[in-house]
N, C-alpha and C positions, 0 to 999 in steps of 0.2 A: 738336768739342771744341777748346778753346784750349790748345795745348801749347807748351812750350819745349824745344828739343833742345840739349843741351850736347855739345860735340865734333861739331858738325854738319858740319864740313868734313873730318872724318876718313873713313876708308874704310867704316866701318860707318855713321857719321853721315850720309853722303850718301844711303845707301839709306833710312835712317830718314826723311829729309826728303822724298825723292821718293815713298816709299810712303805717308807720312802725308798728303801732298797728294792723292794718288790716292784715299785713303780719305775725303777731304772735311774733314780737320782744318784749323783755322787755325793755322799753324805760325810760331813765332818761332825762327829759327836763330841760336844764340849762337856767334859766330865771332870769331877774332882778325883775320882778313882777309876782308872781305865779298866779295872777288872769287873766293875759293876754291870755294864750292859750285857755281858755274856754273849756277845754276837761277834762272829767273824765273817767277813765278806770282802770280796775284791774291791768293791766300791765304797768301803767304809774306812774312814780314818778317825782314830781316836785322838782328841786333843785334850791333854791334861791341863786344867786351869780352874780358876775361881772367878765367878761372874762379878765378884766384888773388886777384882784387880783389873783396872782399865787396860793396861798394857797387854794382858793375856787375852782379854776380850777382843781387842783390836787385831791382834795377830790371827785369831781364829776367823774373824769376819773378812779380813783382807782376801780378795780374790774370789769371794763367794758371790752368787747371784741373788740369793734370798736367805732370809733368816727366819727360823721358827723358834719361839720361846715357850717352853713348858716349865719355866721356873716356878717354884713353889716352896712353901715352908717345909722343912724336914728337921729332924733332931740335930741340934747344934747350929742351925742357921739363924740369922737374925730375923726378927719379925718384919723387917723392911727389905727382905731379900728381893722381892719382885720389883719394887720401886728403885732400889739401888742398882740392881742388875740391869734393868731396862735402860737406866740412865747411861750406863757405859755402852750398852748395845747400840742405842740410838746415836751416840757420839761417834762410835766406830763406823756405823753405817753411813752417816753423813760424810765422814772424812774420806771414805773409800768409795763413795758413789753407789752403794748398795741400796736399792729402793724398796724392795718388797719385804714387809714384816708381817708375820702371822703370829699372834700371841694368844695364849690361853689365860683367861681371867676367870670370872665366876659369876653366875647369875646371883643377883642381889647387890652387885656393885652399881654405882652410878644411878642412872634413872630407873633401875629396877629395884632399888633398895627397899622401897615400901610396897612393892607389888606382890601382895599375897603373904600367906602365913609362912611359907618356906623361906622367903627372903628375910622376913622379920626375925625368924628363928636363928638364921645365920648370924645376924648382928647381935643377938643375945649370947650366942655360944662362942663365936670366934671373931669378935669385933676387931681386934688388932690385925688379923689377917685380911679381913675385908677392907680395912683402911689401907692396907698395903696394896691390895688389888686396885682400889680406886685411885691411889696416887700413881700407880703404874699406868692405868688407863689415861689419866690426865696428861702424863708426859708423852705417851704415844699420840694422843689426839692433837697435841700441840706441835708435833714434829711435822716435817715436810715430806714424810715417807708415804708410800702407798701401803697402808696398813689395813689389817682386819683383826678385830679383837673377838675371839670366840668366848662366849659366856655359857659354859656348861652348867647344868644343874648337878644334883648329887651324883658322884661318879661311882661306877661299879667296875669290877674286874671281869676278866674273860677274854679269850683270844679273838672272838668274832665281834665285828662292829654291830651287827644287828640293825634293825630299822631305826632311824632317827629323823627328827625334823630340825630345821634351822631357819631362823629369821629374826629380825629386830623386833617385830611385834608379836612374837610367839608367846602364848600364855600357857605356862606349864601348870600341871595339876597341883594337888595339895602336897604330896610327897613325891616329886618328880625325880626320875633317874635317867642316866644315859651311860653307856659303856665308855671306858677310856679309849677302847679301840675305835668306837664311833667318833669320838672327839678328834682322834688322830686322823681318821679318814676325812673328816670335814676340813680340818686345818690344811692337810696336804692338797685337798681339792682346790683350795684358794690360791695355790701357786699357778693354777691354770685357768683361773676365772677372775673377772673383774666385777662380778655381781655384787659383792659385799665390800668393795673398797671403801674405806672411811666409814664403815658401819660396825656395830657391835651385836651381831646376831646371837640370840639365845640358842643353845643346842640341847635338845631334850628328846627322849623317846616318844 
């Protein structure tokens, strides 16, 4: 499948790129710095751009069959990067008839905001980022796309996905974690499944 990955140079995005290539997808990695992903592959194209520039987003989406977004806050980015970026992504997808969107959000957004100590802690520590995630989710939910929003708990590093669970009604523990590799594995699996279309499953170990 021809896919474009936004946030491809981020810590989840790099796993998405590697795993997508391993699965045989033709990958366009949308990055601000082409040197960052550190990956070379015959099925990989690097697209230098900024998710805040609608023309660049549109050019990357055109001709793709699906979009994955791992946009998130990083040093120098605005606190509204997810909401602003997804606005341009949705517009580009609608213009070019690309239907499948898989986006990474966070547990604690939306109807999970007050579900447990972990979610409440996030709103104490990173309120602005959680608001950004919620606005991103609102825009995706209001689109006419075939979307899935993954809501991972606290993210850990490591090359292996390890065991994880996913589902809209999943109840994580007090201090839940999941690997970024596992989140990437789940997101990519949604390209081949309609199980969670128009749902926001929690992803946790």
